[in-house]
C-alpha positions as CSV (number, residue, x, y, z in Angstrom):
1,M,-22.0,197.0,-84.3
2,R,-19.4,198.0,-86.9
3,D,-18.0,194.9,-88.9
4,A,-14.3,194.0,-89.0
5,W,-14.1,194.2,-92.9
6,S,-14.6,198.0,-92.8
7,P,-13.7,200.5,-90.0
8,L,-16.0,202.9,-91.6
9,L,-18.9,201.2,-93.2
10,S,-21.3,198.8,-91.4
11,Y,-23.9,196.5,-93.0
12,A,-26.6,199.1,-91.8
13,H,-24.7,201.9,-93.4
14,L,-24.3,200.0,-96.6
15,S,-28.0,199.1,-96.8
16,G,-28.8,202.8,-96.0
17,L,-26.7,204.1,-98.8
18,L,-28.0,201.7,-101.3
19,A,-31.5,202.7,-100.3
20,R,-30.6,206.4,-101.1
21,C,-29.0,205.4,-104.5
22,G,-32.2,203.7,-105.3
23,R,-34.4,206.6,-104.5
24,A,-32.1,209.1,-106.2
25,G,-31.6,206.9,-109.2
26,D,-27.8,207.3,-108.7
27,L,-26.6,204.2,-110.4
28,R,-22.9,205.2,-110.4
29,L,-22.6,205.2,-106.6
30,G,-24.7,202.1,-106.3
31,A,-22.5,200.2,-108.8
32,A,-19.5,201.4,-106.7
33,L,-21.0,200.1,-103.5
34,H,-21.8,196.8,-105.3
35,A,-18.0,196.6,-106.1
36,V,-17.3,196.9,-102.4
37,V,-19.5,193.8,-101.8
38,A,-17.9,191.9,-104.8
39,K,-14.3,192.7,-103.3
40,N,-15.2,191.4,-99.9
41,P,-16.7,187.9,-100.5
42,A,-16.0,186.5,-97.1
43,H,-17.8,189.3,-95.4
44,F,-20.9,189.0,-97.6
45,H,-21.2,185.3,-97.8
46,L,-24.8,184.2,-97.3
47,S,-24.7,181.4,-95.1
48,P,-27.7,180.0,-92.8
49,A,-25.0,179.4,-90.0
50,R,-24.0,183.0,-89.7
51,A,-25.1,184.7,-86.5
52,D,-25.3,188.0,-88.3
53,L,-27.3,186.6,-91.3
54,C,-30.0,189.1,-91.0
55,H,-27.6,192.0,-91.5
56,V,-25.8,190.5,-94.4
57,L,-29.1,189.6,-96.2
58,A,-30.4,193.1,-95.5
59,A,-27.4,194.5,-97.6
60,W,-28.0,192.0,-100.5
61,N,-31.8,192.9,-100.5
62,S,-30.8,196.7,-100.6
63,L,-28.4,195.9,-103.6
64,V,-31.3,194.1,-105.4
65,A,-33.8,196.9,-104.7
66,M,-31.2,199.7,-105.7
67,Y,-30.8,198.1,-109.2
68,A,-34.6,197.7,-109.4
69,R,-35.3,201.2,-108.5
70,C,-32.8,202.4,-111.1
71,G,-34.6,200.4,-113.7
72,R,-32.0,197.9,-114.2
73,R,-33.9,194.6,-113.9
74,P,-31.3,192.3,-115.4
75,D,-28.7,193.6,-112.9
76,A,-31.2,193.0,-110.1
77,A,-32.0,189.5,-111.2
78,R,-28.3,188.7,-111.6
79,V,-27.7,189.8,-108.0
80,F,-30.7,188.0,-106.9
81,D,-29.6,184.7,-108.4
82,E,-26.3,185.1,-106.8
83,M,-28.0,184.9,-103.4
84,R,-28.0,181.5,-101.7
85,V,-30.2,182.7,-98.8
86,R,-33.4,184.7,-99.6
87,D,-36.3,185.8,-97.6
88,S,-39.5,187.5,-98.6
89,V,-37.9,190.9,-99.0
90,S,-35.5,189.5,-101.6
91,W,-38.4,188.2,-103.6
92,N,-40.4,191.4,-103.3
93,S,-37.5,193.5,-104.4
94,L,-37.1,191.6,-107.5
95,L,-41.0,191.4,-108.1
96,A,-40.9,195.3,-107.8
97,A,-38.4,195.4,-110.7
98,S,-40.6,192.7,-112.8
99,S,-44.0,194.4,-112.1
100,V,-43.4,196.7,-115.1
101,S,-43.7,193.6,-117.2
102,A,-46.7,191.5,-116.2
103,P,-45.6,188.1,-117.6
104,D,-42.3,188.4,-115.8
105,A,-44.1,189.3,-112.6
106,F,-46.3,186.2,-112.8
107,E,-43.4,184.0,-113.8
108,L,-41.5,185.0,-110.8
109,L,-44.4,184.6,-108.5
110,R,-44.7,181.1,-109.8
111,R,-41.0,180.5,-109.2
112,M,-41.3,181.9,-105.8
113,L,-44.0,179.5,-104.8
114,R,-41.9,176.6,-106.2
115,E,-38.8,177.5,-104.5
116,A,-39.9,179.0,-101.2
117,P,-43.1,177.3,-100.5
118,G,-44.8,178.1,-97.2
119,A,-47.3,180.6,-95.7
120,G,-44.2,182.9,-94.9
121,A,-42.9,183.2,-98.5
122,C,-45.9,185.1,-99.8
123,D,-46.7,188.4,-97.8
124,T,-48.7,191.6,-98.2
125,A,-46.0,193.4,-100.3
126,T,-45.9,190.4,-102.7
127,L,-49.5,190.3,-103.2
128,T,-50.0,194.1,-103.8
129,T,-47.0,194.3,-106.1
130,V,-48.4,191.3,-108.2
131,L,-51.9,192.8,-108.2
132,S,-50.5,196.1,-109.6
133,A,-49.0,194.0,-112.5
134,C,-52.4,192.4,-113.2
135,A,-54.0,195.8,-113.6
136,R,-51.3,197.2,-115.8
137,A,-51.3,194.0,-118.0
138,D,-55.0,194.4,-118.6
139,G,-55.3,198.0,-119.5
140,G,-59.1,197.6,-119.3
141,G,-59.5,194.9,-122.0
142,G,-60.3,192.1,-119.6
143,A,-56.9,190.0,-120.5
144,G,-55.9,190.4,-117.0
145,A,-59.0,188.9,-115.3
146,A,-57.7,185.2,-115.3
147,P,-54.2,185.9,-113.5
148,L,-56.2,188.4,-111.2
149,A,-58.5,185.6,-110.1
150,A,-55.6,183.3,-109.6
151,V,-53.8,185.8,-107.3
152,H,-57.1,186.5,-105.4
153,G,-57.3,182.8,-104.8
154,L,-53.6,182.8,-103.7
155,A,-54.4,185.6,-101.2
156,V,-57.4,183.8,-99.7
157,S,-55.4,180.6,-99.2
158,C,-52.5,182.6,-97.5
159,G,-55.1,184.2,-95.3
160,L,-54.1,187.6,-96.5
161,D,-57.2,188.6,-98.3
162,A,-58.5,190.4,-95.2
163,E,-55.5,192.7,-94.9
164,V,-56.5,196.3,-95.9
165,P,-53.6,196.9,-98.4
166,V,-54.5,193.6,-100.2
167,G,-58.0,194.4,-100.4
168,N,-57.3,197.8,-101.7
169,A,-55.2,196.4,-104.4
170,L,-57.9,193.8,-105.3
171,V,-60.6,196.5,-105.7
172,T,-58.2,198.7,-107.9
173,A,-57.0,195.7,-110.1
174,Y,-60.7,194.4,-110.6
175,F,-61.8,198.0,-111.7
176,Q,-58.9,198.2,-114.0
177,C,-59.6,194.7,-115.5
178,G,-63.3,195.7,-116.2
179,S,-64.9,193.9,-113.5
180,P,-66.6,196.3,-111.2
181,G,-69.0,193.6,-109.8
182,S,-66.0,191.8,-108.5
183,A,-64.5,194.9,-106.9
184,E,-67.8,195.6,-105.2
185,R,-67.9,192.1,-103.7
186,V,-64.3,192.5,-102.5
187,F,-65.3,196.0,-101.1
188,R,-68.3,194.6,-99.2
189,A,-66.3,191.8,-97.7
190,M,-63.6,193.9,-96.2
191,G,-64.0,194.4,-92.5
192,E,-61.8,197.5,-92.3
193,K,-61.7,200.3,-94.8
194,N,-59.5,203.3,-95.1
195,V,-59.5,206.4,-97.3
196,I,-57.6,204.5,-100.0
197,T,-60.4,201.8,-100.1
198,W,-63.1,204.4,-100.5
199,T,-61.3,206.4,-103.1
200,A,-60.7,203.2,-105.1
201,M,-64.4,202.6,-105.2
202,V,-65.3,206.2,-105.9
203,S,-62.7,206.4,-108.7
204,G,-63.4,202.9,-110.1
205,M,-67.1,203.6,-110.4
206,A,-66.7,206.9,-112.0
207,R,-64.1,205.5,-114.5
208,A,-66.7,202.6,-115.2
209,E,-69.1,205.4,-116.2
210,R,-71.3,204.5,-113.2
211,Y,-71.3,208.1,-112.1
212,R,-74.4,208.0,-109.8
213,E,-73.0,205.1,-107.9
214,S,-69.7,206.8,-107.5
215,L,-71.4,210.0,-106.2
216,S,-73.4,207.8,-103.6
217,L,-70.2,206.1,-102.4
218,F,-68.6,209.4,-102.1
219,R,-71.6,210.6,-99.8
220,R,-71.4,207.3,-97.6
221,M,-67.6,207.7,-97.3
222,R,-68.0,211.3,-95.9
223,R,-69.8,209.8,-92.9
224,V,-66.9,207.5,-91.8
225,V,-63.7,208.9,-93.1
226,D,-62.3,212.3,-94.3
227,A,-61.7,212.5,-98.0
228,N,-58.4,213.4,-99.5
229,S,-57.5,215.2,-102.7
230,A,-57.5,212.0,-104.9
231,T,-61.2,211.2,-103.6
232,Y,-62.3,214.7,-104.4
233,S,-60.7,214.4,-108.0
234,S,-62.6,211.3,-108.6
235,S,-65.9,212.6,-107.3
236,L,-65.5,215.5,-109.8
237,L,-64.9,213.0,-112.5
238,A,-68.3,211.4,-111.7
239,C,-70.0,214.9,-111.6
240,A,-68.5,215.7,-115.1
241,G,-69.6,212.4,-116.5
242,S,-73.1,212.7,-115.2
243,L,-73.5,216.4,-115.9
244,A,-74.2,217.0,-112.3
245,A,-73.5,220.7,-111.9
246,R,-75.2,221.1,-108.6
247,E,-73.2,218.4,-107.0
248,G,-70.0,219.7,-108.6
249,Q,-70.8,223.2,-107.0
250,Q,-71.3,221.4,-103.6
251,I,-68.0,219.5,-103.9
252,H,-66.4,222.8,-104.7
253,G,-67.4,224.1,-101.4
254,L,-66.2,221.0,-99.7
255,V,-62.8,221.3,-101.4
256,A,-62.4,225.0,-100.2
257,K,-63.3,224.1,-96.8
258,A,-60.9,221.1,-96.7
259,G,-58.1,223.2,-98.0
260,F,-57.6,221.3,-101.3
261,E,-58.6,224.2,-103.7
262,T,-55.2,224.6,-104.9
263,D,-54.5,220.9,-105.6
264,L,-53.6,220.6,-109.4
265,H,-55.9,217.6,-109.9
266,V,-58.7,219.1,-108.1
267,E,-58.6,222.5,-110.0
268,S,-58.3,220.5,-113.3
269,G,-61.5,218.5,-112.1
270,L,-63.4,221.6,-111.2
271,M,-62.8,223.1,-114.5
272,D,-63.8,219.9,-116.4
273,V,-67.2,219.8,-114.4
274,Y,-68.0,223.3,-115.1
275,S,-67.0,223.1,-118.7
276,K,-69.1,220.1,-119.4
277,C,-72.0,221.5,-117.5
278,G,-71.9,224.8,-119.7
279,L,-70.7,226.9,-116.9
280,M,-67.8,228.5,-118.5
281,E,-67.7,231.6,-116.4
282,D,-67.2,229.3,-113.4
283,A,-64.7,227.3,-115.2
284,L,-62.7,230.4,-116.3
285,R,-62.9,231.7,-112.6
286,V,-61.2,228.5,-111.4
287,F,-58.6,228.7,-114.1
288,R,-57.8,232.5,-113.3
289,S,-57.4,231.4,-109.5
290,C,-54.7,228.9,-110.4
291,R,-51.3,230.2,-109.2
292,N,-49.3,228.6,-111.8
293,P,-51.5,227.6,-114.7
294,D,-49.6,225.3,-117.1
295,E,-50.4,223.7,-120.4
296,V,-52.5,221.0,-118.8
297,F,-54.8,223.6,-117.3
298,L,-54.9,225.7,-120.5
299,T,-55.8,222.5,-122.6
300,V,-58.7,221.8,-120.2
301,I,-60.1,225.3,-120.4
302,L,-59.6,225.6,-124.1
303,G,-61.5,222.1,-124.7
304,G,-64.2,223.6,-122.6
305,F,-64.7,226.7,-124.7
306,A,-64.7,224.5,-127.8
307,Q,-67.2,222.1,-126.4
308,N,-69.6,225.1,-125.5
309,G,-69.2,226.7,-128.9
310,L,-67.4,229.7,-127.6
311,E,-64.6,229.6,-130.3
312,D,-63.8,233.3,-129.9
313,K,-63.1,233.0,-126.1
314,A,-61.0,230.0,-126.7
315,F,-58.7,232.0,-129.3
316,E,-58.6,235.0,-127.0
317,L,-57.4,233.0,-124.0
318,F,-54.9,231.1,-126.2
319,A,-53.4,234.4,-127.5
320,E,-53.4,235.8,-124.1
321,M,-51.4,232.8,-122.7
322,V,-48.9,232.8,-125.7
323,S,-48.3,236.6,-124.9
324,A,-47.7,235.8,-121.2
325,G,-45.0,233.4,-122.1
326,I,-46.6,230.0,-121.0
327,V,-44.9,227.0,-122.4
328,I,-46.9,225.8,-125.5
329,D,-47.2,222.1,-126.0
330,A,-48.9,219.9,-128.6
331,N,-51.8,219.1,-126.4
332,M,-52.6,222.8,-126.1
333,V,-52.3,223.4,-129.8
334,S,-54.6,220.4,-130.5
335,A,-57.1,221.7,-128.0
336,V,-57.3,225.2,-129.7
337,L,-57.5,223.6,-133.0
338,G,-60.5,221.6,-132.0
339,A,-62.3,224.9,-131.1
340,F,-62.4,225.7,-134.9
341,G,-65.7,225.7,-136.6
342,A,-67.1,227.1,-139.7
343,S,-67.4,230.6,-138.0
344,A,-63.6,230.8,-137.2
345,P,-61.2,233.0,-139.0
346,F,-59.2,231.1,-141.6
347,A,-56.2,233.6,-141.1
348,L,-56.0,232.6,-137.4
349,G,-55.9,229.0,-138.6
350,K,-53.0,229.7,-140.7
351,Q,-51.4,231.5,-138.0
352,I,-51.5,228.5,-135.6
353,H,-50.3,226.3,-138.4
354,A,-47.4,228.5,-138.7
355,L,-46.8,228.2,-134.8
356,V,-47.0,224.5,-135.2
357,I,-44.2,224.5,-137.7
358,K,-42.2,226.8,-135.6
359,K,-42.6,224.7,-132.5
360,C,-41.7,221.4,-134.4
361,F,-45.0,219.9,-133.7
362,I,-45.7,219.2,-137.3
363,G,-44.8,215.6,-136.7
364,N,-47.2,215.2,-133.9
365,T,-50.2,213.1,-135.0
366,Y,-52.8,214.5,-132.8
367,V,-51.8,218.1,-133.9
368,C,-51.9,217.0,-137.6
369,N,-55.4,215.6,-137.0
370,G,-56.5,218.9,-135.7
371,L,-55.1,220.7,-138.7
372,I,-57.0,218.4,-141.0
373,N,-60.2,219.2,-139.3
374,M,-59.5,222.9,-139.0
375,Y,-58.7,223.4,-142.7
376,S,-61.8,221.2,-143.6
377,K,-64.2,223.4,-141.4
378,C,-62.8,226.5,-142.9
379,G,-63.5,225.1,-146.5
380,E,-59.9,224.5,-147.3
381,L,-60.0,220.9,-148.4
382,E,-56.6,221.1,-150.4
383,E,-54.9,222.3,-147.2
384,S,-56.3,219.3,-145.3
385,V,-55.0,216.9,-147.9
386,E,-51.6,218.6,-147.8
387,V,-51.4,218.1,-144.1
388,F,-52.6,214.5,-144.3
389,D,-50.1,213.5,-147.0
390,G,-47.4,215.0,-145.2
391,M,-48.0,213.1,-142.0
392,P,-45.1,210.7,-140.9
393,S,-47.5,208.5,-139.3
394,K,-51.3,208.2,-139.3
395,N,-53.9,206.6,-136.8
396,T,-57.5,205.9,-137.1
397,V,-58.4,209.5,-136.2
398,S,-56.1,210.7,-139.1
399,W,-58.0,208.7,-141.6
400,N,-61.4,209.4,-140.1
401,S,-60.7,213.2,-140.3
402,I,-59.6,213.2,-144.0
403,I,-62.6,211.0,-145.0
404,A,-64.9,213.2,-142.9
405,A,-63.3,216.3,-144.7
406,F,-64.2,214.9,-148.2
407,A,-67.7,213.9,-147.1
408,R,-68.3,217.5,-145.7
409,H,-67.3,218.8,-149.1
410,G,-69.6,216.4,-151.0
411,H,-66.9,214.1,-152.6
412,G,-68.6,210.9,-152.2
413,S,-66.5,208.9,-154.6
414,E,-63.2,210.2,-153.0
415,V,-64.7,209.1,-149.6
416,F,-64.8,205.6,-150.7
417,R,-61.4,205.4,-152.3
418,L,-59.9,206.7,-149.0
419,F,-61.9,204.1,-147.1
420,E,-60.2,201.4,-149.2
421,S,-56.9,203.0,-148.7
422,M,-57.4,203.0,-145.0
423,K,-58.2,199.3,-144.9
424,A,-55.2,198.6,-147.1
425,D,-53.1,200.4,-144.4
426,G,-54.2,198.2,-141.9
427,I,-56.2,200.6,-139.9
428,K,-59.5,199.1,-138.9
429,P,-62.7,201.4,-139.3
430,T,-64.7,202.7,-136.4
431,D,-68.2,203.9,-135.9
432,V,-66.9,207.4,-136.8
433,T,-65.6,206.1,-140.1
434,F,-69.1,204.9,-141.1
435,L,-70.7,208.1,-140.2
436,S,-68.6,209.8,-143.0
437,L,-69.3,207.0,-145.4
438,L,-73.2,207.5,-144.8
439,H,-72.6,211.2,-145.3
440,G,-70.8,210.5,-148.5
441,C,-73.6,208.3,-149.8
442,S,-76.1,211.1,-148.9
443,H,-74.1,213.6,-151.0
444,V,-73.8,211.4,-154.1
445,G,-77.5,210.2,-153.7
446,S,-76.7,206.6,-153.5
447,A,-79.3,205.2,-151.2
448,K,-78.6,201.7,-152.0
449,K,-74.9,201.9,-151.2
450,G,-75.8,203.6,-148.0
451,L,-78.2,200.8,-146.9
452,E,-75.3,198.2,-147.8
453,I,-72.7,200.1,-145.7
454,L,-75.3,200.2,-142.7
455,N,-75.7,196.5,-142.9
456,S,-72.2,195.6,-143.2
457,M,-71.4,197.7,-140.1
458,S,-72.4,194.6,-137.8
459,S,-72.1,191.9,-140.3
460,Q,-68.5,192.5,-141.4
461,Y,-67.0,194.8,-138.8
462,G,-68.8,193.9,-135.6
463,I,-69.7,197.6,-135.0
464,H,-73.3,198.3,-133.8
465,P,-74.9,201.2,-135.5
466,R,-75.9,204.1,-133.3
467,V,-78.8,206.5,-133.7
468,E,-76.5,208.9,-135.6
469,H,-75.9,206.3,-138.3
470,Y,-79.6,205.8,-138.7
471,A,-80.2,209.5,-138.8
472,C,-77.8,209.6,-141.7
473,V,-79.7,207.0,-143.5
474,V,-82.9,208.9,-143.2
475,D,-81.1,212.0,-144.4
476,M,-79.8,210.0,-147.3
477,L,-83.2,208.6,-148.2
478,G,-84.8,212.0,-147.7
479,R,-82.4,213.7,-150.1
480,S,-83.2,211.1,-152.8
481,G,-86.9,211.9,-152.5
482,L,-87.7,208.4,-150.9
483,L,-89.7,209.9,-148.0
484,D,-92.1,206.9,-147.6
485,D,-89.0,204.7,-147.6
486,A,-87.4,206.8,-145.0
487,K,-90.6,206.9,-142.9
488,A,-90.8,203.1,-143.0
489,F,-87.0,202.8,-142.2
490,I,-87.5,204.8,-138.9
491,E,-90.7,202.7,-137.8
492,D,-89.2,199.4,-138.6
493,G,-85.8,200.3,-136.8
494,P,-84.7,200.2,-133.2
495,F,-84.6,204.0,-132.8
496,K,-88.1,204.7,-133.8
497,D,-88.8,206.8,-130.6
498,N,-85.7,208.9,-131.0
499,P,-86.4,212.5,-132.1
500,L,-83.3,212.8,-134.1
501,L,-84.5,210.6,-136.8
502,W,-88.1,212.2,-137.1
503,Q,-86.3,215.7,-137.2
504,A,-84.1,214.3,-140.2
505,L,-87.2,213.2,-142.0
506,M,-89.0,216.5,-141.2
507,G,-86.1,218.4,-142.8
508,A,-86.2,216.3,-145.9
509,C,-90.1,216.8,-146.2
510,S,-89.5,220.5,-145.9
511,F,-86.9,220.4,-148.8
512,H,-89.2,218.4,-151.1
513,K,-92.5,220.1,-150.0
514,N,-94.1,216.9,-148.9
515,S,-96.8,218.0,-146.5
516,E,-98.4,214.7,-145.7
517,V,-95.1,212.9,-144.6
518,G,-93.9,216.2,-143.1
519,K,-97.1,216.7,-140.9
520,Y,-96.7,213.0,-139.8
521,A,-93.1,213.5,-138.9
522,A,-93.5,216.7,-137.2
523,E,-96.6,215.3,-135.1
524,K,-94.3,212.3,-134.2
525,L,-91.6,214.7,-133.1
526,L,-93.8,216.9,-131.0
527,I,-94.8,213.8,-129.0
528,L,-91.1,212.8,-128.5
529,A,-89.8,216.3,-128.0
530,P,-92.6,218.9,-127.2
531,D,-90.2,221.7,-127.1
532,C,-88.8,221.3,-130.6
533,T,-89.1,224.6,-132.3
534,A,-88.4,223.2,-135.7
535,A,-91.5,220.9,-135.7
536,Y,-93.8,224.0,-134.7
537,V,-92.3,226.0,-137.6
538,L,-92.7,223.3,-140.1
539,L,-96.3,222.6,-139.1
540,S,-97.0,226.3,-139.4
541,N,-95.6,226.4,-142.7
542,I,-97.6,223.3,-143.9
543,H,-100.8,225.1,-142.5
544,S,-100.0,228.1,-144.4
545,S,-99.3,226.5,-147.8
546,E,-102.7,224.8,-147.3
547,G,-104.7,227.9,-146.4
548,R,-105.4,226.5,-142.9
549,W,-104.9,229.8,-141.1
550,D,-106.7,228.9,-137.8
551,D,-104.4,225.8,-137.4
552,R,-101.4,228.1,-138.0
553,A,-102.6,230.5,-135.5
554,R,-103.1,227.8,-132.8
555,I,-99.5,226.3,-133.6
556,M,-98.1,229.8,-133.2
557,K,-100.0,230.5,-130.0
558,R,-98.8,227.1,-128.6
559,M,-95.1,228.2,-129.4
560,R,-95.6,231.4,-127.4
561,E,-97.3,229.7,-124.6
562,L,-94.2,227.3,-124.4
563,G,-91.8,230.4,-124.6
564,L,-90.4,229.0,-127.9
565,R,-89.2,231.1,-130.8
566,K,-87.8,230.4,-134.1
567,D,-83.9,230.6,-134.2
568,T,-82.8,233.5,-136.5
569,G,-80.6,232.3,-139.4
570,K,-77.2,233.7,-139.5
571,S,-74.7,234.4,-142.3
572,W,-71.0,234.8,-142.0
573,I,-68.3,236.7,-143.8
574,E,-64.7,237.1,-143.1
575,L,-63.5,240.9,-143.2
576,Q,-60.0,242.0,-142.1
577,K,-59.2,238.6,-140.6
578,E,-62.3,238.5,-138.6
579,V,-65.4,236.6,-139.1
580,R,-68.7,238.6,-138.6
581,S,-72.0,237.3,-138.3
582,F,-75.2,239.1,-139.4
583,V,-79.0,238.4,-139.6
584,I,-82.1,239.7,-141.5
585,S,-82.9,242.9,-139.7
586,T,-83.4,246.7,-140.1
587,S,-81.7,247.7,-136.9
588,H,-78.3,248.6,-138.5
589,R,-77.9,252.4,-138.7
590,N,-76.9,252.0,-142.4
591,S,-79.6,249.6,-143.4
592,A,-81.6,252.1,-145.6
593,G,-78.4,252.9,-147.5
594,A,-77.6,249.3,-148.1
595,N,-81.1,248.6,-149.3
596,D,-80.7,251.5,-151.8
597,A,-77.4,250.0,-152.9
598,L,-79.1,246.6,-153.3
599,L,-81.9,248.1,-155.4
600,Q,-79.4,249.8,-157.6
601,L,-77.3,246.6,-158.1
602,S,-80.6,244.9,-158.9
603,A,-81.5,247.4,-161.5
604,V,-78.1,247.1,-163.1
605,S,-78.3,243.3,-163.2
606,S,-81.9,243.6,-164.8
607,D,-80.5,245.9,-167.6
608,Q,-77.7,243.4,-168.3
609,E,-80.0,240.7,-168.7
610,D,-82.3,242.5,-171.0
611,L,-79.2,243.5,-173.2
612,V,-78.0,239.8,-173.2
613,E,-81.6,238.7,-174.3
614,S,-81.7,241.5,-177.0
615,N,-78.3,240.5,-178.5
616,A,-79.4,236.9,-178.4
617,L,-82.5,237.8,-180.6
């Protein structure tokens, strides 16, 4: 029925228009409709005695919701406070606006329970909105666990914990707050489950790095409900995390059968699985099949090439996409910079740096971090320092990158100076920082300092050393010639059964020609890693040096039986802006000429040395 106050606009029409304004973010029209309400106070007066109260209240609720959807929480709160009559929709509309700020949402919920007591005040929408705020407030750090438990208790007291939307929100919130056990308990207690419930569990387990449980849930889910694109994306995340190539390929088949193969998130997930499992041809095939590959897809595939040591492929694809006119963003540039290694052409790095300047990405912290690492790996330490000094803002990765750059180039004293500057700048060191510090100690031969740093990790900074830190200490002791100390350090430490440590000791023994400790380390390594080629090679060399040819022959025979072969050493040289690798071989068509030239140069060098010696006499 059309109301007397307007021949053209009813309460229902007004509510509908306000809803459209909220969806479209049209604040201008929404404010104009608010003016209509303000100019007709008699028609919009909220009184319990009104026969048409439900229609008038719906208009006011729509006004609150419009401001909330337009991101104007203060205006939504002002309208809400003017309302003398409110229902659950009124509270939920303002809660939706407040849920962006968790403290505001919790405070409003407490106010709601004070001012509108009773079972009807709190409904499913109220709880799901506040639970979303709990998850956002936590961010995975556990801070939202206490309010989440309180809201869970409220749901139970209101008899709404059995509602599927509430259960789904509880599962999601518990995972977000780092409580997968609580999420599992809620899941098991739910009588009815839908695709959202199962997807929340599959996704939550994958993000909690419980990959096998995630895939097990995915298999159980398929027996009771059809998966959607979000479910497939979550299951692919579990495959990528557990390096489950076979399961990833099976899910790829299910995706194609279900018609989700062109879903952006699914395609990205497939590329991630194949990249992490080393199946770059399959990853590239998925990328090529994308109808509209954007910067996100290119970033994923570039990162995959970098992870698998295929720098050349990454550079080729990046150049191809730039030529094709794809929009270049900072994430994409960071990914291609991450592909740079010691064998990457320096000229290409300079070109990408020029592109960074042209695209105005030079102020992007992540891009600058990539530039620091790129220049460092290309042997250009001064360029790394220049980028670091010019950064408008620096994060932990920035400091770790420049410290690692100096450690990589053997500047131990500068490493410690930067470490002190990092702490003075208010940046907390991470486990990666200490890896660089230990590398720095190794280069300057300061074993005592390195051991002090290792002990300080847990005692001063609350960081538990990883096996990589212990391997650095073994390398440091080995470089200093303290091989017996390195051996004792391994056997007395928590990682004595890790091959990485024995391999580090074995390398040090090879350098110092200590056959006794080297043989011990190699034999330990072969027990822990029977397919380690380096251990066989070192034992073979030790037996040769001691004249034990039968033992050497036995070792070489065992290598052949296992199908192992010594990796050929490579050298690199950059010619005409291209890095070329070469090995010791006689297969090149000009190898004879090269040898003749080498002999001539050697003869000239000998003549020059004789001349210097005669002049000295």
